[in-house]
C-alpha positions in Angstrom: -2.7 41.9 35.0 -3.9 38.1 34.8 -0.9 37.5 32.0 1.3 39.1 34.4 0.4 36.7 37.2 1.1 33.7 34.9 4.8 34.9 34.9 5.0 35.7 38.2 3.9 31.9 39.0 6.4 30.4 36.6 3.8 29.0 34.6 4.9 31.0 31.3 8.0 32.7 30.5 7.9 36.4 29.5 12.1 36.6 28.6 12.8 33.8 26.0 10.8 34.5 22.8 12.1 36.8 20.3 10.7 40.3 19.7 11.7 42.2 16.6 11.1 46.0 16.6 9.4 47.1 13.3 9.7 50.5 11.3 6.4 52.5 11.8 6.1 54.0 8.5 7.3 50.8 6.3 6.6 47.9 8.8 9.8 46.4 8.0 11.4 44.2 10.7 14.8 45.0 12.2 17.1 42.7 11.2 18.8 40.0 13.8 21.1 41.9 16.1 24.3 38.9 16.2 26.1 40.7 18.9 25.7 38.0 21.6 26.5 35.3 19.0 29.8 36.8 18.7 30.6 37.2 22.7 33.0 34.6 24.0 30.1 33.0 26.1 28.7 31.9 22.6 32.0 30.1 21.4 30.8 26.3 22.5 27.3 27.4 20.5 29.0 28.6 17.4 31.2 25.2 17.5 28.2 23.4 17.7 26.1 25.4 14.8 29.2 25.4 12.3 30.0 21.4 13.0 26.1 20.9 12.2 26.1 22.9 9.1 29.3 21.1 8.0 27.9 17.9 8.8 24.8 18.6 6.5 27.0 20.0 3.7 28.9 16.5 3.8 25.9 14.4 3.7 24.3 16.6 0.4 27.5 17.8 -0.9 28.5 21.1 -0.5 28.4 21.9 -4.3 24.8 21.3 -4.1 23.9 23.9 -1.6 23.5 27.5 -1.7 23.9 28.6 1.6 23.2 27.2 5.4 21.8 29.8 7.8 21.5 29.7 11.5 18.2 31.0 13.1 16.5 30.9 16.7 17.6 31.5 20.1 21.6 30.3 19.3 21.8 33.0 16.3 20.4 35.7 19.0 23.2 34.6 21.3 20.6 33.8 23.8 20.8 29.9 24.0 19.9 27.9 27.2 22.2 24.4 27.6 19.9 21.3 27.6 16.9 23.4 26.5 17.7 24.9 23.0 17.8 23.6 19.7 20.3 24.3 16.5 17.9 25.6 14.0 19.3 25.3 10.5 17.9 26.4 7.2 19.3 24.7 4.3 18.9 26.1 0.4 19.9 23.9 -2.0 20.2 23.8 -5.7 17.8 20.7 -6.3 14.7 19.6 -4.7 15.9 16.8 -1.8 14.3 13.4 -1.8 12.9 12.6 1.4 15.6 9.8 1.6 18.5 12.5 1.3 16.7 14.6 4.0 16.2 11.6 6.3 19.6 10.5 5.7 20.9 13.6 6.7 19.2 14.0 9.8 20.0 10.3 10.7 23.9 11.4 10.3 23.2 14.2 12.5 21.8 11.8 15.3 24.6 9.2 14.8 27.7 11.6 14.6 27.0 15.4 15.6 24.7 15.3 18.5 26.7 13.1 20.4 29.6 15.6 20.5 27.0 18.2 21.7 24.4 16.5 23.6 25.7 18.4 26.8 24.7 21.4 25.3 21.7 21.1 22.8 18.6 18.9 22.7 18.7 18.5 18.7 19.3 19.8 15.4 15.9 21.1 13.5 17.0 21.2 9.8 14.7 22.6 7.3 15.3 22.4 3.5 14.5 24.8 0.7 14.9 24.3 -2.7 16.0 27.1 -5.1 16.7 25.2 -8.3 19.7 26.8 -10.2 23.4 27.1 -9.8 22.7 31.0 -8.7 20.1 32.5 -6.6 18.5 35.7 -8.4 18.4 38.1 -4.7 15.9 40.3 -6.8 13.5 37.7 -7.6 13.6 36.1 -4.3 13.2 39.3 -2.6 9.8 39.4 -4.6 8.6 36.0 -3.6 5.9 35.2 -1.3 7.9 32.6 0.3 8.0 32.7 4.1 11.8 31.3 3.9 12.7 35.2 2.1 11.3 37.0 5.7 13.1 34.7 8.0 16.6 34.9 6.1 16.5 38.8 6.0 15.4 39.5 9.7 16.1 36.1 12.1 19.1 34.6 10.4 22.9 34.5 9.8 25.0 33.0 7.3 27.2 30.0 8.6 28.3 29.1 5.0 27.6 30.1 1.7 25.6 32.9 -0.2 25.7 35.9 2.6 21.8 36.5 2.0 20.6 37.9 5.3 23.0 40.9 4.3 22.1 40.8 0.4 18.3 40.7 0.6 16.8 44.3 0.3 15.1 45.6 3.2 11.7 45.1 1.8 12.1 41.5 2.4 11.9 42.6 6.1 8.1 43.1 6.0 6.2 40.2 7.9 3.9 37.7 6.0 1.0 36.1 7.0 2.2 32.6 7.9 -0.7 31.2 9.9 -4.1 33.2 9.4 -5.0 32.0 5.9 -5.1 28.0 6.7 -6.0 28.4 10.2 -9.4 27.0 9.8 -8.3 24.0 7.8 -5.4 23.4 10.3 -8.2 23.6 12.8 -10.0 21.0 11.2 -7.6 18.5 10.9 -6.4 19.0 14.5 -9.8 18.1 15.6 -10.4 15.3 13.5 -7.0 13.7 14.6 -8.1 14.7 18.3 -4.7 13.5 20.2 -3.3 15.8 23.0 -0.3 17.0 20.5 -2.4 18.0 17.5 -4.9 20.0 20.0 -1.8 21.6 21.3 -0.3 22.5 18.0 -3.7 23.9 16.9 -3.9 26.0 20.1 -0.6 27.5 19.0 -1.8 28.3 15.9 -4.7 29.7 16.8 -2.7 32.2 19.3 -0.4 33.1 16.2 -3.1 33.7 13.9 -5.1 36.0 16.5 -1.9 38.1 16.7 -1.6 37.9 13.0 -5.3 39.4 12.5 -5.5 42.0 15.0 -1.9 43.3 16.0 0.4 42.6 13.3 -1.5 44.9 11.0 -0.4 47.7 13.1 2.8 48.6 11.9 3.9 50.0 15.2 3.5 46.5 16.8 6.9 44.3 17.2 6.9 41.2 15.1 7.0 37.8 17.3 6.1 34.4 17.3 6.2 33.9 20.8 3.0 32.8 22.3 3.4 35.1 25.6 4.4 38.0 23.5 1.6 36.9 20.9 -0.9 37.5 23.6 0.8 40.6 25.4 0.7 42.6 22.0 -2.8 41.8 21.3 -3.9 42.9 24.6 -1.9 45.9 24.2 -2.9 47.0 20.9 -6.5 45.7 20.6 -9.6 45.9 22.3 -11.0 42.4 21.5 -12.4 40.3 24.1 -10.7 37.1 23.9 -7.6 37.7 26.6 -8.9 34.6 28.5 -9.0 32.2 25.8 -5.7 33.3 24.9 -4.2 32.9 27.9 -5.6 29.4 28.5 -4.7 28.4 25.1 -1.2 29.3 26.0 -1.0 27.6 29.2 -2.7 24.3 27.6 -0.4 24.7 24.7 2.7 24.6 26.6 1.9 22.5 29.6 -0.3 20.0 27.7 -2.7 17.6 29.8 -0.9 18.7 32.9 -2.4 22.2 32.8 -5.8 20.8 33.5 -5.1 17.1 34.1 -5.5 13.8 32.0 -9.3 13.6 32.2 -10.2 16.7 31.5 -7.4 18.0 28.8 -9.1 16.6 25.5 -12.6 17.8 26.1 -11.5 21.4 27.4 -8.8 21.8 24.5 -11.6 20.8 21.7 -13.9 23.2 23.3 -11.4 26.3 23.4 -9.8 25.7 20.1 -13.4 25.5 18.5 -14.2 28.9 20.2 -10.9 30.5 19.0 -11.6 29.4 15.6 -15.1 30.9 15.8 -14.1 34.1 17.0 -11.2 34.5 13.9 -14.1 33.9 11.9 -16.6 36.7 12.7 
């Protein structure tokens, strides 16, 4: 009820994050439903995404790229003007130098974004290297790389090899992304001490709690959305951490405006430490 109250007060949203259903027998996540992406209402978003991919290809050279893939709210056909990013995954045939990545992102800011800034906030481009002229799909599906799961369940192809349809269904089983490294992440955030670092740690703690207590149940949907992580933990476990998780979501989303500038750092640090200790037990 307390979580629902946060929604009714417009403090958090329950209708924006992606929640993917899973097969109860295998734990596999259903692939992305791209039906809304293909609707006429998404025409301008499609133009923006394809133009973004083309700009990246021009910067790196199309012959050096295995494929460019779209994920996130734009791929789902649920993007919001001036809220949503264009999120790309670029698979390259060589390891890109930082200068190459920075140059591509700078070109997007200078030439692509001004054309679509009435619609998108920015381009979030992530580069992953699979060296060689060809990708062995079977080998890729067996890798521990989180990108394999993202491609098979949350992405659609803008250009190149159509991996979302080529990868086997076994690639759709969720992998632990946060929990294994959460304690070192928390230590780094506490050491840094900034509001940005603490909010980042709180987001990761919420997702780590979901991965520990909810995700192992194959009937539980897959999500990375903070609200839905908390909701699914509360629905499928009896862990006594609901109040701290809800506080973490509010603080992660609203930052110092949640508790006031004077108190935010101290309260956020205490909350981070409590949740970290809870996960260690």
